[in-house]
N, CA, C and O of each residue as an XYZ file, in Angstrom:
572
protein
N     116.544     78.907    119.939
C     115.781     77.718    120.284
C     115.898     76.722    119.120
O     115.762     77.095    117.955
N     116.151     75.459    119.455
C     116.309     74.454    118.409
C     114.955     73.918    117.950
O     113.968     73.942    118.685
N     114.946     73.440    116.723
C     113.747     72.858    116.115
C     113.263     71.660    116.927
O     112.059     71.440    117.058
N     114.201     70.887    117.472
C     113.848     69.690    118.224
C     112.937     69.990    119.413
O     112.109     69.161    119.791
N     113.093     71.173    119.999
C     112.300     71.538    121.170
C     110.846     71.856    120.833
O     109.980     71.775    121.704
N     110.570     72.215    119.583
C     109.211     72.636    119.236
C     108.522     71.757    118.194
O     107.328     71.920    117.944
N     109.260     70.827    117.584
C     108.670     69.989    116.529
C     107.652     69.022    117.125
O     107.694     68.706    118.313
N     106.743     68.563    116.281
C     105.825     67.499    116.663
C     106.598     66.194    116.519
O     107.153     65.903    115.459
N     106.629     65.424    117.581
C     107.391     64.172    117.546
C     106.558     62.996    117.027
O     107.095     61.929    116.728
N     105.256     63.201    116.924
C     104.398     62.170    116.353
C     104.434     62.304    114.846
O     103.919     63.269    114.281
N     105.044     61.333    114.205
C     105.195     61.355    112.753
C     104.410     60.183    112.182
O     104.591     59.037    112.596
N     103.547     60.480    111.239
C     102.782     59.428    110.573
C     103.354     59.260    109.176
O     103.493     60.223    108.422
N     103.684     58.014    108.847
C     104.297     57.748    107.548
C     103.450     56.779    106.737
O     102.657     56.007    107.275
N     103.643     56.846    105.441
C     103.096     55.864    104.510
C     104.251     55.416    103.620
O     105.271     56.096    103.505
N     104.068     54.273    103.003
C     105.069     53.758    102.077
C     104.791     54.290    100.674
O     103.675     54.709    100.366
N     105.806     54.269     99.841
C     105.702     54.804     98.480
C     104.558     54.168     97.688
O     103.896     54.849     96.906
N     104.323     52.873     97.885
C     103.295     52.178     97.104
C     101.959     52.047     97.808
O     101.073     51.347     97.318
N     101.793     52.709     98.953
C     100.484     52.706     99.595
C      99.481     53.426     98.695
O      99.815     54.408     98.033
N      98.261     52.927     98.682
C      97.228     53.526     97.836
C      96.720     54.825     98.452
O      96.893     55.074     99.645
N      96.096     55.637     97.623
C      95.492     56.869     98.130
C      94.310     56.567     99.044
O      93.909     57.416     99.840
N      93.754     55.371     98.935
C      92.711     54.970     99.893
C      93.309     54.931    101.299
O      92.686     55.410    102.246
N      94.500     54.371    101.443
C      95.184     54.322    102.742
C      95.460     55.742    103.235
O      95.214     56.065    104.397
N      95.972     56.582    102.342
C      96.272     57.975    102.686
C      94.998     58.698    103.119
O      94.993     59.405    104.127
N      93.927     58.520    102.362
C      92.654     59.171    102.682
C      92.127     58.708    104.041
O      91.650     59.519    104.834
N      92.214     57.407    104.305
C      91.742     56.872    105.592
C      92.502     57.511    106.757
O      91.907     57.831    107.786
N      93.798     57.694    106.600
C      94.582     58.322    107.669
C      94.125     59.766    107.874
O      93.871     60.180    109.005
N      94.021     60.525    106.799
C      93.581     61.914    106.926
C      92.159     62.011    107.488
O      91.864     62.908    108.278
N      91.282     61.091    107.083
C      89.898     61.121    107.559
C      89.777     60.797    109.049
O      88.831     61.232    109.705
N      90.725     60.040    109.577
C      90.601     59.551    110.951
C      91.594     60.161    111.935
O      91.662     59.737    113.088
N      92.352     61.139    111.494
C      93.306     61.810    112.384
C      93.213     63.311    112.162
O      92.489     63.777    111.282
N      93.941     64.047    112.954
C      93.964     65.503    112.799
C      95.238     65.970    112.097
O      95.573     67.154    112.139
N      95.950     65.038    111.451
C      97.178     65.390    110.752
C      96.860     66.047    109.416
O      95.833     65.767    108.797
N      97.755     66.923    108.985
C      97.606     67.581    107.686
C      98.714     67.190    106.723
O      98.681     67.558    105.549
N      99.705     66.438    107.222
C     100.841     66.020    106.398
C     101.235     64.592    106.757
O     101.249     64.209    107.926
N     101.550     63.820    105.734
C     102.084     62.476    105.924
C     103.457     62.427    105.268
O     103.670     63.017    104.209
N     104.373     61.731    105.894
C     105.699     61.578    105.325
C     105.749     60.255    104.580
O     105.280     59.232    105.078
N     106.319     60.282    103.390
C     106.412     59.087    102.559
C     107.829     58.537    102.704
O     108.814     59.222    102.425
N     107.903     57.279    103.149
C     109.195     56.663    103.412
C     109.345     55.366    102.631
O     108.374     54.743    102.200
N     110.591     54.996    102.475
C     110.924     53.685    101.936
C     112.151     53.218    102.699
O     113.148     53.936    102.778
N     112.082     52.035    103.253
C     113.153     51.492    104.109
C     113.504     52.472    105.226
O     114.668     52.604    105.603
N     112.485     53.160    105.752
C     112.673     54.070    106.868
C     113.229     55.433    106.518
O     113.342     56.292    107.392
N     113.579     55.655    105.259
C     114.146     56.944    104.837
C     113.081     57.801    104.165
O     112.209     57.293    103.459
N     113.164     59.097    104.393
C     112.196     60.042    103.833
C     112.405     60.235    102.337
O     113.522     60.472    101.879
N     111.310     60.129    101.581
C     111.368     60.375    100.149
C     110.381     61.446     99.697
O     110.537     62.012     98.615
N     109.360     61.734    100.519
C     108.381     62.721    100.096
C     107.417     63.097    101.199
O     107.441     62.545    102.300
N     106.558     64.066    100.864
C     105.522     64.548    101.773
C     104.216     64.631    100.999
O     104.191     65.030     99.835
N     103.135     64.249    101.661
C     101.798     64.423    101.091
C     100.992     65.263    102.072
O     100.884     64.927    103.251
N     100.428     66.357    101.574
C      99.540     67.174    102.406
C      98.100     66.760    102.134
O      97.803     66.107    101.134
N      97.218     67.150    103.037
C      95.806     66.865    102.808
C      95.327     67.575    101.540
O      94.418     67.088    100.868
N      95.921     68.708    101.210
C      95.556     69.420     99.978
C      96.018     68.659     98.735
O      95.316     68.633     97.725
N      97.203     68.037     98.809
C      97.675     67.206     97.694
C      96.667     66.090     97.416
O      96.345     65.794     96.266
N      96.180     65.480     98.493
C      95.216     64.393     98.331
C      93.925     64.902     97.707
O      93.400     64.292     96.776
N      93.415     66.012     98.213
C      92.161     66.559     97.671
C      92.270     66.858     96.182
O      91.319     66.641     95.432
N      93.424     67.356     95.755
C      93.632     67.664     94.330
C      93.685     66.400     93.479
O      93.398     66.447     92.282
N      94.046     65.279     94.080
C      94.258     64.045     93.330
C      93.030     63.155     93.232
O      92.953     62.285     92.364
N      92.077     63.370     94.115
C      90.888     62.519     94.137
C      89.720     63.173     93.420
O      89.622     64.397     93.338
N      88.856     62.346     92.914
C      87.633     62.845     92.306
C      86.747     63.462     93.393
O      86.610     62.891     94.475
N      86.148     64.614     93.114
C      85.251     65.210     94.109
C      83.959     64.410     94.297
O      83.195     64.683     95.222
N      83.711     63.432     93.435
C      82.485     62.639     93.523
C      82.609     61.433     94.455
O      81.622     60.738     94.695
N      83.799     61.179     94.979
C      83.978     60.021     95.861
C      83.080     60.181     97.087
O      83.053     61.225     97.738
N      82.343     59.098     97.376
C      81.466     59.107     98.536
C      80.124     59.768     98.307
O      79.337     59.918     99.242
N      79.855     60.163     97.076
C      78.559     60.777     96.765
C      77.724     59.813     95.921
O      78.228     58.793     95.453
N      76.472     60.138     95.736
C      75.601     59.290     94.918
C      76.006     59.310     93.443
O      75.630     58.417     92.685
N      76.757     60.307     93.043
C      77.184     60.407     91.646
C      78.525     59.731     91.384
O      79.053     59.814     90.275
N      79.086     59.059     92.398
C      80.387     58.388     92.231
C      80.296     57.312     91.162
O      79.363     56.509     91.151
N      81.267     57.303     90.270
C      81.355     56.290     89.217
C      82.573     55.404     89.492
O      83.410     55.739     90.331
N      82.668     54.286     88.794
C      83.869     53.446     88.951
C      85.158     54.221     88.619
O      86.200     53.979     89.229
N      85.088     55.130     87.675
C      86.262     55.940     87.334
C      86.655     56.846     88.515
O      87.839     57.021     88.805
N      85.649     57.416     89.188
C      85.921     58.244     90.372
C      86.592     57.393     91.453
O      87.604     57.799     92.024
N      86.033     56.223     91.730
C      86.574     55.347     92.772
C      87.987     54.890     92.437
O      88.792     54.650     93.336
N      88.290     54.771     91.162
C      89.623     54.318     90.742
C      90.720     55.311     91.137
O      91.889     54.936     91.221
N      90.353     56.569     91.377
C      91.389     57.527     91.785
C      91.982     57.141     93.136
O      93.095     57.551     93.464
N      91.243     56.352     93.925
C      91.760     55.870     95.213
C      92.842     54.810     95.045
O      93.530     54.468     96.007
N      92.996     54.288     93.826
C      94.003     53.257     93.571
C      95.366     53.838     93.195
O      96.345     53.099     93.092
N      95.437     55.151     92.990
C      96.750     55.761     92.734
C      97.637     55.485     93.931
O      97.147     55.129     95.003
N      98.920     55.645     93.758
C      99.889     55.357     94.814
C     100.469     56.648     95.390
O     100.507     57.682     94.724
N     100.915     56.564     96.631
C     101.454     57.733     97.338
C     102.561     58.415     96.538
O     102.611     59.643     96.464
N     103.445     57.622     95.941
C     104.568     58.219     95.201
C     104.114     59.028     93.993
O     104.876     59.847     93.481
N     102.889     58.811     93.531
C     102.395     59.541     92.369
C     101.971     60.970     92.706
O     101.926     61.824     91.821
N     101.661     61.238     93.970
C     101.180     62.587     94.314
C     102.075     63.304     95.321
O     101.854     64.479     95.615
N     103.077     62.614     95.850
C     103.913     63.224     96.895
C     104.804     64.326     96.323
O     105.128     64.336     95.136
N     105.184     65.236     97.188
C     106.225     66.200     96.863
C     107.548     65.491     97.101
O     107.841     65.044     98.209
N     108.338     65.398     96.042
C     109.615     64.688     96.130
C     110.715     65.599     96.666
O     110.651     66.822     96.538
N     111.715     64.978     97.263
C     112.872     65.693     97.801
C     112.455     66.900     98.637
O     112.836     68.030     98.334
N     111.678     66.661     99.683
C     111.209     67.780    100.499
C     112.360     68.478    101.229
O     113.389     67.871    101.527
N     112.161     69.745    101.501
C     113.103     70.501    102.311
C     113.042     69.935    103.718
O     111.954     69.743    104.261
N     114.195     69.666    104.315
C     114.241     69.092    105.655
C     115.165     69.917    106.548
O     115.938     70.748    106.072
N     115.067     69.673    107.823
C     115.969     70.269    108.806
C     116.472     69.175    109.739
O     115.837     68.133    109.904
N     117.613     69.431    110.336
C     118.119     68.532    111.368
C     117.519     68.983    112.699
O     117.082     70.128    112.812
N     117.490     68.124    113.692
C     116.877     68.502    114.976
C     117.599     69.656    115.676
O     116.988     70.364    116.477
N     118.872     69.855    115.392
C     119.606     70.939    116.054
C     119.568     72.254    115.284
O     120.210     73.223    115.690
N     118.823     72.303    114.179
C     118.647     73.565    113.444
C     117.910     74.551    114.342
O     117.147     74.158    115.225
N     118.146     75.815    114.107
C     117.499     76.860    114.906
C     116.131     77.212    114.337
O     115.877     77.033    113.146
N     115.266     77.705    115.188
C     113.917     78.093    114.789
C     113.956     79.117    113.653
O     113.067     79.132    112.801
N     114.978     79.967    113.637
C     115.069     80.986    112.581
C     115.413     80.375    111.226
O     115.071     80.940    110.187
N     116.091     79.219    111.228
C     116.317     78.500    109.970
C     114.975     78.071    109.378
O     114.750     78.184    108.173
N     114.090     77.578    110.242
C     112.759     77.155    109.797
C     111.949     78.346    109.308
O     111.261     78.254    108.292
N     112.025     79.459    110.022
C     111.286     80.660    109.616
C     111.748     81.113    108.237
O     110.923     81.485    107.403
N     113.053     81.086    107.986
C     113.579     81.457    106.662
C     113.009     80.546    105.576
O     112.630     81.014    104.502
N     112.951     79.261    105.857
C     112.410     78.316    104.870
C     110.941     78.610    104.603
O     110.525     78.679    103.447
N     110.153     78.783    105.656
C     108.732     79.077    105.464
C     108.525     80.384    104.705
O     107.598     80.490    103.902
N     109.370     81.374    104.948
C     109.238     82.661    104.258
C     109.650     82.606    102.792
O     109.175     83.406    101.986
N     110.530     81.669    102.437
C     111.077     81.639    101.081
C     110.591     80.480    100.218
O     110.923     80.404     99.036
N     109.820     79.595    100.795
C     109.309     78.445    100.052
C     107.803     78.367    100.236
O     107.262     78.841    101.235
N     107.145     77.775     99.278
C     105.697     77.604     99.358
C     105.394     76.234     99.964
O     104.869     75.348     99.290
N     105.735     76.071    101.259
C     105.503     74.814    101.942
C     104.835     75.098    103.287
O     104.901     76.211    103.808
N     104.196     74.076    103.830
C     103.494     74.272    105.107
C     104.000     73.356    106.206
O     103.492     73.393    107.327
N     105.007     72.524    105.896
C     105.645     71.724    106.933
C     107.074     71.428    106.530
O     107.430     71.443    105.352
N     107.878     71.160    107.539
C     109.279     70.788    107.298
C     109.548     69.503    108.085
O     109.493     69.505    109.315
N     109.837     68.412    107.381
C     110.216     67.197    108.096
C     111.565     67.402    108.793
O     112.468     68.043    108.254
N     111.678     66.852    109.981
C     112.936     66.885    110.723
C     113.503     65.475    110.656
O     112.842     64.509    111.037
N     114.737     65.366    110.166
C     115.339     64.053    109.931
C     116.695     63.943    110.622
O     117.374     64.939    110.874
N     117.065     62.694    110.919
C     118.394     62.462    111.477
C     119.397     62.378    110.332
O     119.046     62.612    109.175
N     120.631     62.048    110.651
C     121.690     61.993    109.625
C     121.415     60.970    108.533
O     121.891     61.121    107.408
N     120.652     59.935    108.852
C     120.336     58.909    107.870
C     119.041     59.162    107.113
O     118.522     58.262    106.454
N     118.519     60.371    107.201
C     117.263     60.783    106.558
C     116.039     60.073    107.125
O     115.000     60.000    106.469
N     116.162     59.553    108.339
C     115.018     58.930    109.005
C     114.209     60.040    109.672
O     114.766     60.834    110.431
N     112.896     60.108    109.398
C     112.065     61.149    110.020
C     111.975     60.958    111.536
O     111.684     59.865    112.022
N     112.231     62.042    112.269
C     112.111     61.997    113.732
C     111.124     63.038    114.247
O     110.823     63.079    115.440
N     110.623     63.875    113.349
C     109.660     64.891    113.738
C     109.175     65.650    112.519
O     109.630     65.424    111.397
N     108.250     66.546    112.763
C     107.723     67.391    111.695
C     107.419     68.756    112.302
O     106.938     68.858    113.431
N     107.705     69.785    111.541
C     107.540     71.151    112.033
C     106.603     71.905    111.102
O     106.770     71.896    109.882
N     105.615     72.555    111.700
C     104.722     73.408    110.910
C     104.884     74.844    111.391
O     105.466     75.093    112.447
N     104.374     75.770    110.621
C     104.456     77.176    111.042
C     103.652     77.381    112.322
O     103.946     78.285    113.104
N     102.633     76.539    112.538
C     101.853     76.644    113.789
C     102.719     76.315    115.010
O     102.592     76.942    116.061
N     103.602     75.319    114.850
C     104.518     74.975    115.947
C     105.393     76.168    116.310
O     105.655     76.418    117.487
N     105.839     76.894    115.309
C     106.681     78.072    115.544
C     105.885     79.163    116.246
O     106.370     79.777    117.196
N     104.667     79.405    115.779
C     103.836     80.429    116.418
C     103.550     80.083    117.875
O     103.596     80.958    118.739
N     103.256     78.816    118.155
C     103.015     78.396    119.538
C     104.251     78.624    120.401
O     104.146     79.097    121.532
N     105.426     78.286    119.862
C     106.667     78.451    120.623
C     106.951     79.925    120.891
O     107.348     80.297    121.995
N     106.749     80.753    119.884
C     106.990     82.187    120.063
C     106.006     82.782    121.066
O     106.388     83.599    121.903
N     104.754     82.378    120.983
C     103.749     82.879    121.922
C     104.068     82.415    123.342
O     103.953     83.192    124.290
N     104.461     81.172    123.490
C     104.813     80.636    124.799
C     106.024     81.362    125.380
O     106.061     81.674    126.570
N     106.999     81.621    124.538
C     108.200     82.342    124.958
C     107.856     83.765    125.397
O     108.412     84.275    126.370
N     106.951     84.389    124.682
C     106.528     85.757    125.017
C     105.824     85.782    126.378
O     106.053     86.676    127.193
N     104.967     84.786    126.605
C     104.247     84.709    127.882
C     105.236     84.508    129.026
O     105.105     85.133    130.078
N     106.226     83.635    128.824
C     107.232     83.408    129.864
C     107.974     84.699    130.200
O     108.212     85.002    131.369
N     108.344     85.470    129.143
C     109.074     86.719    129.361
C     108.214     87.775    130.043
O     108.707     88.531    130.881
N     106.927     87.832    129.688
C     106.062     88.840    130.311
C     105.785     88.487    131.776
O     105.635     89.380    132.609
N     105.717     87.188    132.092
C     105.512     86.766    133.486
C     106.736     87.091    134.347
O     106.595     87.417    135.526
N     107.931     87.005    133.766
C     109.144     87.339    134.490
C     109.211     88.833    134.788
O     109.736     89.249    135.821
N     108.677     89.622    133.879
C     108.707     91.081    134.040
C     107.750     91.538    135.135
O     107.937     92.608    135.714
N     106.740     90.745    135.418
C     105.727     91.135    136.436
C     106.161     90.757    137.776
O     105.446     91.001    138.748
């Protein structure tokens, strides 16, 4: 089974110089856990919700927030992104993705075209859903 069949086709991107306030707003208002960082449409990095949490002051939005805490929102996406992320092409096999997840400490794999333009994103959850769906299809055929 190819990665293209199971990847999430909804890709949310930010630009390299977008502030962490922009990144935080996206994470706060969507159910995404990863944002792709692009410049001129090409992939340059990935930011996870965990990357953002590590970069911001825990006092943001609390009564103890100081101007220094709020200033952490002014950092830029390129300052916290994972650079040169591992990627796959849409025609890669699901087992290629499984190998990457098993051998790297990552939780998503951007899927890019030949020009490094993001066209999808794959998480280990996507793989589990596909495997479970495939198993159900096979068990229904057996009955």
